[in-house]
C-alpha positions as CSV (number, residue, x, y, z in Angstrom):
1,X,-31.1,101.0,-140.9
2,X,-28.6,98.6,-139.3
3,X,-30.6,96.2,-137.0
4,X,-27.4,95.0,-135.3
5,X,-26.2,98.5,-134.6
6,X,-29.6,99.7,-133.4
7,X,-30.2,96.6,-131.2
8,X,-26.7,96.9,-129.6
9,X,-27.3,100.5,-128.8
10,X,-30.7,99.8,-127.2
11,X,-29.2,97.0,-125.1
12,X,-26.5,99.4,-123.9
13,X,-29.0,102.1,-123.0
14,X,-31.3,99.6,-121.3
15,X,-28.3,98.2,-119.2
16,X,-27.8,101.6,-117.6
17,X,-31.4,102.4,-117.1
18,X,-31.7,100.9,-113.6
19,X,-28.8,103.0,-112.4
20,X,-30.1,106.2,-114.0
21,X,-33.6,105.6,-112.8
22,X,-32.4,105.1,-109.2
23,X,-30.4,108.3,-109.5
24,X,-33.4,110.3,-110.7
25,X,-36.1,108.7,-108.7
26,X,-38.4,111.3,-107.0
27,X,-37.0,112.4,-103.6
28,X,-38.8,111.6,-100.4
29,X,-41.6,114.0,-99.9
30,X,-41.7,115.1,-103.5
31,X,-45.5,114.6,-103.5
32,X,-45.8,117.6,-101.2
33,X,-44.6,119.8,-104.1
34,X,-47.4,118.5,-106.3
35,X,-49.4,121.4,-107.9
36,X,-53.0,120.8,-106.9
37,X,-55.7,121.3,-109.5
38,X,-53.6,120.2,-112.4
39,X,-53.8,116.8,-114.2
40,X,-50.8,114.5,-114.2
41,X,-48.6,114.0,-117.3
42,X,-50.5,110.8,-118.0
43,X,-53.8,112.7,-117.7
44,X,-52.7,115.4,-120.2
45,X,-51.5,112.8,-122.7
46,X,-54.7,110.8,-122.3
47,X,-56.9,113.9,-122.9
48,X,-56.2,113.4,-126.6
49,X,-58.7,110.6,-126.5
50,X,-58.2,106.8,-126.9
51,X,-57.8,106.2,-130.6
52,X,-56.3,107.7,-133.8
53,X,-57.6,110.6,-135.8
54,X,-56.2,113.0,-138.3
55,X,-55.4,115.8,-135.9
56,X,-51.6,116.0,-135.9
57,X,-51.2,118.3,-132.9
58,X,-52.4,116.0,-130.1
59,X,-50.9,112.9,-128.5
60,X,-52.8,109.9,-129.8
61,X,-49.7,108.0,-130.9
62,X,-47.8,108.9,-127.8
63,X,-50.7,107.6,-125.7
64,X,-50.7,104.3,-127.6
65,X,-46.9,104.0,-127.1
66,X,-47.1,104.8,-123.4
67,X,-49.9,102.3,-122.9
68,X,-48.1,99.6,-124.9
69,X,-44.9,100.1,-122.8
70,X,-46.9,100.0,-119.5
71,X,-45.7,103.5,-118.5
72,X,-49.1,105.1,-117.8
73,X,-48.9,104.4,-114.1
74,X,-45.3,105.9,-114.0
75,X,-46.4,109.1,-115.7
76,X,-49.4,109.3,-113.3
77,X,-47.2,109.2,-110.2
78,X,-47.6,112.2,-107.8
79,X,-44.4,114.1,-107.3
80,X,-42.7,112.6,-110.2
81,X,-41.0,115.9,-111.1
82,X,-39.8,115.3,-114.6
83,X,-39.8,117.0,-118.0
84,X,-41.4,115.1,-120.9
85,X,-40.4,115.9,-124.4
86,X,-43.7,114.9,-126.0
87,X,-43.8,114.1,-129.8
88,X,-47.2,115.0,-131.1
89,X,-49.0,112.8,-133.7
90,X,-47.4,114.6,-136.6
91,X,-44.0,114.0,-135.1
92,X,-44.5,110.3,-135.0
93,X,-45.7,110.3,-138.7
94,X,-42.7,112.4,-139.7
95,X,-40.3,110.1,-138.0
96,X,-42.0,107.0,-139.5
97,X,-41.6,108.7,-142.9
98,X,-37.9,109.4,-142.2
99,X,-37.6,105.7,-141.7
100,X,-39.4,104.6,-144.8
101,X,-43.2,104.9,-144.1
102,X,-45.0,106.0,-147.3
103,X,-48.4,106.8,-145.9
104,X,-50.1,110.2,-145.7
105,X,-48.9,112.7,-143.1
106,X,-52.3,112.4,-141.4
107,X,-52.2,108.6,-141.2
108,X,-51.5,108.2,-137.5
109,X,-52.6,104.6,-137.3
110,X,-50.5,103.6,-140.4
111,X,-47.4,105.3,-138.9
112,X,-47.9,103.6,-135.6
113,X,-48.3,100.2,-137.2
114,X,-45.2,100.8,-139.3
115,X,-43.2,101.8,-136.2
116,X,-44.4,98.8,-134.2
117,X,-43.4,96.4,-137.0
118,X,-40.0,98.1,-137.2
119,X,-39.5,97.8,-133.4
120,X,-40.7,94.2,-133.5
121,X,-38.0,93.4,-136.0
122,X,-35.4,95.2,-134.0
123,X,-36.5,93.6,-130.8
124,X,-36.3,90.0,-132.2
125,X,-40.1,89.7,-132.1
126,X,-40.7,91.9,-129.0
127,X,-41.1,95.6,-129.6
128,X,-41.6,96.6,-126.0
129,X,-38.0,96.8,-124.7
130,X,-37.0,98.9,-127.6
131,X,-40.1,101.1,-127.4
132,X,-39.6,101.5,-123.6
133,X,-36.0,102.7,-124.1
134,X,-37.1,105.2,-126.7
135,X,-39.8,106.6,-124.4
136,X,-37.4,106.8,-121.5
137,X,-35.2,108.9,-123.7
138,X,-38.0,111.5,-123.8
139,X,-37.9,112.0,-120.0
140,X,-35.6,114.4,-118.3
141,X,-35.4,114.6,-114.5
142,X,-36.7,117.8,-113.0
143,X,-39.6,119.9,-114.2
144,X,-38.0,122.5,-116.5
145,X,-40.0,125.5,-117.7
146,X,-39.6,126.9,-121.2
147,X,-37.2,129.7,-120.1
148,X,-35.0,127.1,-118.3
149,X,-35.0,124.9,-121.5
150,X,-34.0,127.9,-123.6
151,X,-30.9,128.5,-121.5
152,X,-29.8,124.9,-120.9
153,X,-27.5,123.2,-123.3
154,X,-27.6,119.5,-122.1
155,X,-30.4,117.4,-120.7
156,X,-30.0,114.0,-119.0
157,X,-32.5,111.3,-119.7
158,X,-33.8,108.2,-118.0
159,X,-32.5,106.1,-120.9
160,X,-28.9,107.2,-120.2
161,X,-27.8,109.2,-123.3
162,X,-28.1,112.9,-123.1
163,X,-30.1,115.3,-125.3
164,X,-28.2,118.4,-126.3
165,X,-29.2,121.8,-127.8
166,X,-28.7,122.7,-131.4
167,X,-27.8,126.0,-132.9
168,X,-31.3,127.2,-132.4
169,X,-32.5,127.3,-128.8
170,X,-35.6,125.5,-130.0
171,X,-33.8,122.5,-131.5
172,X,-33.0,119.3,-129.6
173,X,-30.1,117.1,-130.8
174,X,-30.5,113.4,-130.2
175,X,-28.0,110.5,-130.8
176,X,-28.7,110.1,-134.5
177,X,-26.7,112.5,-136.7
178,X,-28.5,111.7,-140.0
179,X,-32.2,112.0,-139.1
180,X,-33.7,115.5,-138.7
181,X,-33.5,116.8,-135.2
182,X,-36.7,117.6,-133.2
183,X,-37.8,121.2,-132.5
184,X,-39.9,122.5,-129.7
185,X,-43.4,123.3,-131.0
186,X,-46.6,124.6,-129.6
187,X,-47.8,123.8,-126.9
188,X,-44.7,123.9,-124.8
189,X,-44.4,124.6,-121.1
190,X,-47.6,122.7,-120.3
191,X,-47.6,122.3,-116.5
192,X,-48.8,119.1,-115.0
193,X,-49.2,118.2,-111.3
194,X,-46.1,116.1,-111.5
195,X,-43.9,117.8,-114.1
196,X,-44.0,119.7,-117.4
197,X,-44.5,118.8,-121.0
198,X,-42.8,120.3,-124.0
199,X,-44.2,119.3,-127.4
200,X,-41.7,118.4,-130.1
201,X,-42.1,117.9,-133.8
202,X,-40.2,114.6,-134.2
203,X,-39.3,111.6,-132.1
204,X,-36.0,111.6,-130.3
205,X,-33.7,108.7,-131.2
206,X,-31.4,107.5,-128.4
207,X,-28.6,106.0,-130.6
208,X,-27.0,106.4,-134.0
209,X,-29.0,104.1,-136.2
């Protein structure tokens, strides 16, 4: 992994974030479209429980990442109206292993610590800006149901770079051509009061590392 190349890409993505975020901010009155009786995106992610386990299909690592980046309040906003591509715990471990982690596929805490250490190095001692950009890359404006996703070829993100569709309608192509691309996996189309969650089996990478 090239630290200089990765850091330069993250800086570029972060530079455009304020413009993109302004463009995709929830419209006035969006809260009136909130679906009552459903938890927010933050609530669904938090339902995994606070802590790591060996269950690879929930969102313990994503919750840790969102908490570390200070994005819980954002994902709890009524009327947010976004699509979140949510890596499950197994996705984070797989991505960590793609990058050199040698722990077990069930070692969520080990994978998280490995990723934090890698991001700390890339961020010159501060992992949060890099982590935040990566998480922003997992958010697309507009709540898109599963059928909409299947028939859409390109997705804007809050980080700036787009996500595109692979040959399979279930495959998402990120900005790194060498790492395996994420695929949609169950559960997908999870409706929240302020958007929709589609689970993916690897972490999306916003630049070519």
